[in-house]
C-alpha positions as CSV (number, residue, x, y, z in Angstrom):
1,M,132.9,122.2,50.8
2,A,136.4,121.1,52.1
3,K,135.4,119.3,55.4
4,K,136.7,121.3,58.4
5,K,139.3,119.9,60.5
6,L,139.1,118.7,64.2
7,T,141.3,121.1,66.3
8,S,142.8,119.1,69.7
9,K,140.4,120.7,71.5
10,R,137.5,119.0,69.8
11,K,139.0,115.8,69.5
12,K,139.6,116.3,73.3
13,E,135.9,116.7,73.8
14,L,135.2,113.9,71.5
15,I,136.9,111.5,73.5
16,F,135.6,112.7,77.1
17,V,132.1,112.2,75.4
18,C,132.7,108.4,74.5
19,V,134.4,107.9,77.2
20,L,131.9,109.2,79.3
21,L,129.2,107.3,77.2
22,A,131.0,104.1,77.2
23,Y,129.3,102.6,80.2
24,P,125.8,103.2,80.0
25,V,126.0,102.3,76.4
26,L,127.7,99.2,77.5
27,Q,125.0,98.6,80.3
28,F,122.6,99.0,77.9
29,L,123.8,96.8,74.9
30,T,124.7,93.8,77.9
31,T,121.4,94.3,80.0
32,W,118.5,94.9,77.5
33,I,119.5,93.9,74.4
34,F,121.3,91.3,74.9
35,V,118.7,90.2,78.0
36,N,115.5,90.7,76.4
37,S,116.7,89.6,72.7
38,Y,117.2,86.1,74.5
39,S,113.9,86.1,76.2
40,I,111.9,87.0,72.7
41,I,113.5,84.5,70.8
42,L,112.8,82.1,74.2
43,A,109.0,83.0,74.0
44,F,108.9,81.4,70.5
45,Q,110.7,78.2,71.6
46,H,109.5,74.9,73.5
47,I,112.1,73.2,75.6
48,S,111.6,69.7,76.9
49,I,112.0,68.1,80.1
50,E,115.4,66.7,78.4
51,G,116.6,70.1,77.2
52,D,115.7,69.4,73.4
53,V,114.8,72.9,71.8
54,T,112.2,73.3,69.2
55,F,110.5,76.0,67.3
56,A,106.9,76.9,69.1
57,G,105.4,79.2,67.1
58,F,102.8,81.6,69.0
59,S,101.6,78.4,71.3
60,N,103.4,79.9,74.5
61,F,101.5,83.1,73.8
62,V,98.4,80.9,73.5
63,E,98.9,79.1,76.6
64,V,99.1,82.4,78.2
65,I,96.2,83.3,77.0
66,K,94.3,80.3,78.1
67,D,95.5,80.5,81.2
68,L,94.5,84.3,81.3
69,F,91.1,83.9,80.8
70,D,90.2,79.9,81.8
71,A,89.2,79.1,85.2
72,S,89.4,75.6,84.8
73,R,93.4,75.7,84.2
74,G,93.8,77.2,87.7
75,S,91.9,79.4,89.7
76,V,92.3,81.3,93.3
77,P,88.9,82.5,95.1
78,L,88.1,86.1,95.0
79,G,84.7,86.8,97.0
80,K,82.6,83.7,96.1
81,L,83.9,83.9,92.7
82,E,87.2,81.9,91.0
83,I,88.9,84.2,88.6
84,P,91.7,82.7,86.9
85,Y,95.5,82.8,88.6
86,N,97.1,84.5,85.5
87,L,94.0,86.9,86.4
88,M,94.7,87.4,89.8
89,I,98.5,88.2,88.9
90,F,97.6,90.9,86.3
91,L,94.5,92.5,89.0
92,N,97.1,92.9,91.6
93,S,99.6,94.8,89.3
94,L,96.9,96.7,88.3
95,G,96.0,97.8,91.9
96,Y,99.8,98.7,92.8
97,T,99.7,101.1,89.8
98,L,96.3,102.3,90.6
99,I,97.2,102.8,94.5
100,T,100.4,104.7,93.3
101,I,98.5,107.0,91.1
102,F,94.8,107.7,93.2
103,I,96.1,107.7,96.6
104,S,100.0,108.0,97.2
105,L,100.6,110.7,94.8
106,P,97.5,112.9,96.0
107,L,98.5,112.0,99.6
108,A,102.0,113.4,98.5
109,L,100.7,116.3,96.7
110,I,98.7,117.4,99.8
111,S,101.4,116.6,102.2
112,S,104.0,118.5,99.9
113,Y,101.9,121.6,99.8
114,F,101.1,121.7,103.6
115,L,105.4,121.3,104.0
116,S,106.0,124.1,101.5
117,K,103.9,126.5,103.6
118,K,106.7,126.6,106.4
119,M,104.6,124.9,108.8
120,P,106.1,124.0,112.3
121,L,108.9,121.1,112.3
122,A,108.2,121.1,108.3
123,N,111.9,119.9,108.0
124,L,111.4,117.0,110.8
125,F,108.4,115.7,108.4
126,R,109.9,115.5,105.5
127,V,112.7,113.1,107.1
128,I,110.0,111.3,108.4
129,F,108.1,110.8,105.5
130,F,111.1,109.9,103.6
131,L,112.7,107.3,106.4
132,P,111.4,104.1,104.5
133,N,113.2,105.2,101.5
134,I,116.5,105.2,103.3
135,I,116.4,101.6,105.2
136,S,116.9,98.6,103.8
137,T,113.3,97.2,101.5
138,V,114.4,93.8,103.3
139,A,114.4,95.2,106.7
140,L,111.4,97.4,106.6
141,V,109.1,94.5,104.7
142,Y,110.0,92.3,107.2
143,A,109.6,94.9,110.3
144,F,106.1,95.9,108.5
145,R,105.0,92.0,107.6
146,M,105.7,90.6,111.7
147,Q,103.4,93.9,112.6
148,T,100.4,93.1,110.0
149,I,100.6,89.1,110.2
150,D,101.9,88.4,113.9
151,P,98.9,88.9,116.7
152,N,102.1,89.0,119.3
153,A,104.1,91.1,117.2
154,G,102.7,95.0,118.0
155,L,99.4,97.2,117.2
156,L,99.1,97.0,113.4
157,Y,98.2,93.4,113.3
158,H,95.4,94.4,115.4
159,F,94.2,97.8,113.8
160,F,93.7,95.6,110.7
161,E,92.3,93.2,112.4
162,S,89.6,95.7,114.0
163,I,88.6,97.0,110.1
164,G,88.4,93.5,108.8
165,I,91.6,92.8,107.2
166,T,93.8,89.9,108.1
167,H,96.0,87.7,106.3
168,Q,93.7,84.4,106.1
169,N,92.7,85.0,102.4
170,W,92.5,87.5,99.3
171,P,91.9,90.2,98.6
172,T,93.2,91.0,102.4
173,T,96.8,89.7,102.1
174,T,96.7,92.2,98.9
175,T,95.2,95.2,100.8
176,I,98.2,95.0,103.4
177,V,100.7,95.0,100.9
178,Y,99.4,98.0,99.3
179,V,99.4,99.6,102.6
180,Y,103.0,99.8,102.8
181,C,103.6,100.5,99.6
182,I,101.5,103.7,99.8
183,W,102.9,104.1,103.2
184,A,106.7,103.3,101.8
185,G,106.4,104.9,98.5
186,L,104.7,108.6,100.0
187,G,108.5,109.7,101.2
188,Y,109.6,109.7,97.3
189,N,107.1,111.3,96.2
190,V,107.1,114.3,98.6
191,L,110.7,114.8,98.3
192,L,110.6,115.3,94.6
193,L,107.2,117.2,94.7
194,S,108.7,119.8,97.3
195,G,111.6,120.4,95.3
196,A,109.2,121.2,91.9
197,I,107.1,123.2,94.6
198,G,110.3,125.4,95.4
199,R,111.1,126.5,92.2
200,I,107.9,128.2,91.8
201,P,108.6,132.0,91.9
202,K,107.0,133.0,95.5
203,E,105.4,136.1,93.6
204,L,102.7,133.7,92.3
205,F,101.2,132.7,95.8
206,E,101.8,136.3,96.3
207,S,100.0,137.6,94.2
208,A,97.4,134.9,94.5
209,Q,96.8,135.6,97.8
210,M,96.2,139.2,97.3
211,D,93.2,138.7,94.6
212,G,91.5,136.7,97.8
213,A,92.0,133.2,96.4
214,G,92.2,130.4,99.6
215,S,94.7,127.5,99.8
216,F,92.2,125.2,97.8
217,K,92.5,127.3,94.5
218,E,96.5,128.1,94.8
219,F,96.6,124.0,95.0
220,T,94.8,123.6,91.8
221,K,95.1,126.7,90.0
222,I,98.8,127.7,90.8
223,M,100.5,124.7,92.2
224,I,99.4,121.2,90.3
225,P,99.7,123.8,86.5
226,M,103.3,124.7,87.5
227,I,104.6,121.0,89.0
228,W,102.9,119.3,86.3
229,P,105.9,117.8,84.3
230,T,107.6,116.0,88.0
231,I,103.6,114.9,88.2
232,V,103.3,113.1,84.7
233,T,107.1,112.0,85.7
234,L,105.6,110.5,89.0
235,I,102.4,108.9,87.3
236,V,104.6,107.1,84.4
237,L,106.9,105.8,87.0
238,G,103.5,104.6,88.7
239,L,102.3,102.7,85.8
240,T,105.4,101.1,85.0
241,N,104.8,99.6,88.4
242,I,102.4,97.4,86.7
243,L,105.3,95.2,85.1
244,T,108.0,95.9,87.2
245,L,107.1,95.6,90.7
246,Y,107.6,93.0,92.4
247,L,110.5,92.9,95.4
248,Q,107.5,94.0,98.3
249,P,104.7,91.5,97.7
250,Y,107.6,88.8,97.0
251,L,109.3,89.3,100.6
252,F,105.6,89.5,102.1
253,N,105.3,86.2,101.4
254,L,101.5,86.2,101.5
255,N,98.9,84.4,99.2
256,N,97.6,85.3,96.1
257,N,99.8,88.2,96.1
258,E,101.8,87.7,93.1
259,T,102.4,90.5,90.1
260,I,103.7,89.8,86.3
261,A,106.9,90.6,87.6
262,G,107.2,88.1,90.7
263,A,105.3,85.5,88.7
264,I,108.0,85.5,86.1
265,F,110.9,86.0,88.5
266,D,109.6,82.9,90.6
267,G,108.6,81.1,87.1
268,V,112.3,81.4,86.1
269,S,113.5,79.9,89.2
270,G,112.1,76.8,88.2
271,T,112.4,74.0,85.6
272,R,114.2,75.2,82.4
273,A,111.4,73.8,80.8
274,R,109.1,76.8,81.6
275,F,111.5,79.3,81.0
276,P,109.5,79.9,77.1
277,Y,105.7,80.0,79.0
278,Y,107.6,83.0,81.0
279,A,109.0,84.7,78.5
280,A,105.9,84.7,76.5
281,F,104.1,85.6,79.7
282,G,106.3,88.6,79.8
283,L,106.4,89.7,76.6
284,L,103.0,89.4,75.9
285,F,102.5,91.7,78.7
286,S,104.8,94.2,77.5
287,F,103.4,94.5,73.9
288,V,100.3,95.3,75.7
289,L,101.2,97.6,78.3
290,A,104.1,99.6,77.0
291,P,102.3,101.2,74.5
292,L,99.9,101.9,76.6
293,I,102.0,103.8,78.9
294,L,103.4,105.7,76.5
295,Y,100.3,107.1,75.5
296,I,98.8,107.5,78.3
297,R,102.2,109.4,78.7
298,K,101.5,111.7,76.0
299,V,98.1,112.8,76.6
300,I,98.4,114.2,79.9
301,S,101.7,115.6,79.2
302,K,99.6,117.9,77.0
303,K,97.5,119.1,79.9
304,Y,99.4,122.4,81.5
305,S,101.2,122.5,78.2
306,D,101.4,126.1,77.9
307,T,102.8,126.5,81.5
308,D,106.0,127.0,82.8
309,C,107.9,127.8,85.5
């Protein structure tokens, strides 16, 4: 069969697509392939104080696992217990994922549902919810931090103190950061969910009301199934927090609230001899958690798979 000749129009279309994709492909190659390839190689190396590089096999991974389970290699207090420092880092990171999925997301769902009911000042509330996402994270964290750990700065410190949360020890310091993340992340979720709810045909709600369905049934039987793909996306983003979130805890600068990404950030800011350890640290958690996140996404995506807006 003779090959079809490319028309002038087709050639221009291909050139346009190539130019359009050139930057993201280049960025992917330089900031992901190159960086991560070097990190993978680094995880199997040993760097001496003098800078000599040798092959280390899996020794860096063994060190990370030992630090994860052996409290004698470095620990922090958790109530009356002493837990390994690396385990504390993992639990902190897991905590951000759990509060995002089981606290922040449900609050956003409820808020979005009521805002969709054309309640008074609904648009104003959307702006108020979204304000933390407009203001610089550094400025917002600094203001919130001063309010929660400085008794002379504002009312939040006294509120947290009245319910037994202070900045003196862990996990109370981490709880303060959790509260901030719930508050700051709510607006982003509300914005996405409100857009998804807005695409649901109004006839579905009107039909449900004619059949005598109340708000709870509307919420659970109509709204959630119809916006399930958006919810799945937000759940997956919440799950990735376990590997990626570091800026907010880092800026709070409180004791024992480090995350996986934050620990790596601090680790590579120090001596070069520790680079292989933190490369193995990140690779180990990514190797275990990334497939788990993809599997969870696959499982939850099947729910309401027969529903289409």
